[in-house]
N, C-alpha and C positions, 0 to 999 in steps of 0.2 A: 471620436476616434477610439478604436479598440484594437487589440491584438489577440488573436485566437490562442488558446492554450496549445502548447507544443507546435506552434507555427514555425517552420524553419525560416531562418534568415538567409537570404540568397546574397552571396558575396562574389559572384562571378559575372562575367560578361559586362554589360553596361552598368551593373550594380557596383562594379569596382570603381567606376568613375564618379557615380552619383548615387545618392541614397534612393532617389526616386526617378526613374527614367522620364516621367512626365515633366519634371522640372527641366531636365536636359533638353527634351524635345520642344519645350516651349521657348527656351532661350534662343535657339537658332533662328526661328522665324522672326522673333522680336529684334534680334541683331540685324538681320537682313532688312527689315523694315526701317530701322534707324539709319542704315547705310543708304537706303534708297531715297530717303527724304531730301538730302542735298542734291542727289542726282536728278530728282524730279523737278527741282527748281529751274534748271536750265531749259528743259523743254517747255515748261510753263512760260518762261520769259520769251522764248522764241515764238511760241504760239501767239502770245499777246502782240508781239511785234508784227508778225505776219498778218494778223487780223486788222491791226491798225493800218498797215499798208494797203490791204484790200478794200478798206472803206474809203480810200482817197479817190 
């Protein structure tokens, strides 16, 4: 890591919220993914039940 001499530090916009926007933009998809894991369980169970019924 390095910082260029006389490099301005931006403190407006998204930089007010976070030091590096990439951190912020990576957190949102990860949180969405974590929230979808429990939701994905129910369709998975239903699919398994339907497949079991179709095999009879």
